[in-house]
C-alpha positions as CSV (number, residue, x, y, z in Angstrom):
1,X,48.9,123.8,132.4
2,X,50.3,127.0,130.8
3,X,51.1,129.0,134.2
4,X,51.3,128.1,137.7
5,X,48.9,129.5,140.6
6,X,49.3,128.5,144.1
7,X,46.0,129.5,146.6
8,X,47.0,131.6,148.8
9,X,48.1,130.3,152.4
10,X,45.4,132.1,154.4
11,X,42.2,131.5,152.8
12,X,41.5,127.9,151.8
13,X,42.5,128.3,148.3
14,X,40.1,131.3,147.6
15,X,42.9,133.1,146.0
16,X,45.2,132.0,143.7
17,X,48.3,134.4,142.4
18,X,50.5,133.6,139.0
19,X,54.0,132.5,140.3
20,X,56.0,132.6,136.8
21,X,58.8,134.8,137.4
22,X,61.9,133.7,135.6
23,X,59.9,130.7,133.6
24,X,61.0,131.2,130.3
25,X,58.7,128.8,129.0
26,X,55.1,128.7,129.8
27,X,54.2,125.3,129.0
28,X,54.8,123.2,132.2
29,X,53.9,119.9,131.8
30,X,54.9,118.6,135.7
31,X,55.4,120.0,138.8
32,X,57.2,118.3,142.2
33,X,57.4,119.3,145.6
34,X,60.9,118.5,147.0
35,X,59.2,116.6,150.2
36,X,62.3,117.9,152.3
37,X,62.4,121.2,151.7
38,X,58.4,122.4,150.7
39,X,59.5,125.4,149.5
40,X,61.3,124.1,146.7
41,X,59.5,123.1,143.2
42,X,61.2,121.4,140.0
43,X,59.4,122.3,137.5
44,X,59.5,120.6,133.8
45,X,58.7,121.8,130.2
46,X,57.6,119.7,127.1
47,X,59.8,119.5,124.7
48,X,59.1,122.6,122.1
49,X,59.5,124.6,118.6
50,X,62.3,125.5,117.1
51,X,64.7,124.1,119.6
52,X,63.7,121.2,120.4
53,X,64.4,121.1,124.1
54,X,62.6,120.4,127.0
55,X,63.8,122.3,130.4
56,X,63.7,121.7,134.0
57,X,63.6,124.7,136.5
58,X,63.7,125.0,140.4
59,X,62.6,127.7,142.8
60,X,63.3,127.5,146.5
61,X,61.2,130.1,147.4
62,X,57.7,128.3,147.1
63,X,57.7,129.5,143.4
64,X,58.1,133.1,143.8
65,X,60.9,133.1,141.5
66,X,62.5,130.7,138.9
67,X,65.9,129.6,137.5
């Protein structure tokens, strides 16, 4: 997965919108939704060159912004 695209909430998935503001790595390999706070998402990346580090990002606004 190179970018995150949630479906439009009111059109049954007819439109998809990129939500990657704040993601410094485009190589997302996992995505988890908090079961108690559905607007909270966690995205993980694979180990990348040149720094050989994986990253975990968090969003508390349904993916609109990440940190």
